[in-house]
C-alpha positions, 0 to 999 in steps of 0.5 A: 500510546505509540505514534501509529495508535495515535494516528489511528485515534486521530482518524476517529471511530469506525462508522457503524455501517463499515464494521461488518465488512471488516469481518470478511475473509478477503479483508482479514487475509490482508492482516498478514500482508505488509505494506513494506512488501515483506521486507521486514523478514529480510536482512536487518542490515538493509532495513530498519522498520519501526512498526508492522503495518498491514495492508488491512491497516492501510485499507481501513485507514484509507477508508477512514480518511475518505469517510472523513472528507466525503461521508460517502458510503460508496467512496469509503467502501471503494477505499476499503477494498482497493488493496483486496487483490494484494498478494503476499509480499505485494509489489515483490510480485510486480517485480517478479512480473518485471512491472517495475514502473507501474507496479499494478500487475497484480490488480487484475484479480480485484474483480474476481476476488470481490465478485466471489464473496457472496457475503460482500455482495449482500452487504453492499446491497444492504447499503445501496452500493453497486459492486461495480463501484467497488471494483472500479475504485480507480474511477473515484479520484478521492480514493485513487488518482494518477500521479502527481495528484493526491488521493486517500490511498496515496496520502495514507501510504505516505503517512504510514510509511513515514511512521513505520520506516522513514521515521519523519513523523510526529504527533504534532505533524500528524494532527496538522496534516489531518486537520488541513485536509480539504477537498478541492476541484482540480484543473481537470474538474475532478475532486482531489484531496489537498491542503489548506496550509502550505507549510503542511503541504510542503512537509508532506512533499518532503516526507514523500520525497524521502519515501520515494528516495528509499524505494528508488534506491539500489538497496531496495531494488536489490532486496525486492528482486531477491525476494522475487527470485525466491518466490519465482524459484518456489513456484518453479519447484511447485513448493506453492502456487501463484494462487496460494499468494492470494490465500495465505498471509506472509507468515504462512508463505515464509513457513513454507519456504523455511520448510522447503529451502533445503530441497534446492541449492539455488533456493537455499542460497537466494533465501540466505542472501535475502536474510543476511546480505549487507549490501546490494551486489549489483551495479545496475537497476531498471527504472522503478516507479516514481512516487512524486506528488504535487498537491493542491494548496487552496486549490492551486498546485504547489509546483507550477510544473506538473510531473506526469 
């Protein structure tokens, strides 16, 4: 059993009510959208990944963490659909939009995507859940909260990235993390995921700091921008449309790029650079999103100073 499969086994079985939602096309599309923003397809000199983890996997895992802590259908479904508006290459599109600091420019499509699914609306009605509760998942602090607070989405991302990229996770630590998760009421009177074990919390922060370091590096910034330039060039050449990024998976878009790269010299050069570069050919980068966390341990912040 791989470490990732072990992690999924620790999350437990999928609740019966949740299973029908996993058949929806708006979720199935996410099986071919990577949490690593398609960087797996870039230069092997710049990245070394240990597992392919999709936005579908991340969404389901986030829902299972939420269910584990709340046994609340509304919160669990909000968690399941929180990434439904992720386009192919995810945050690359935020980079294309120059949204380096927040990286949420694509989320504006969440409501239209969810509201367009008649099957989803029927399923939600059968479970007594309002569509607005799923659309407004950011109103549920267990699912999503502002940094440096911890939430199911953020925690799941840290775990999956540590397995698939930073390679700082092992079976013992995985079990310790999941076993120590607890819901507390934070200083703002909201529910927040925290830990009942300080050593585990400190280890999670250490793992997150490495994740933050890598996504704040000049190499990652360079590669994300390279792919953003490829996408932007393809859009300008009408090779595909922006809407296509919300309908195709990453393999489909890459196939289109490969088939059309030779029609434009600049596109061909950008794509070759993305696939083969050995170093970042820049000396300056814009500030990017700070993925800091300051979790609760038995209801108290690990660090006295909260970084917003």
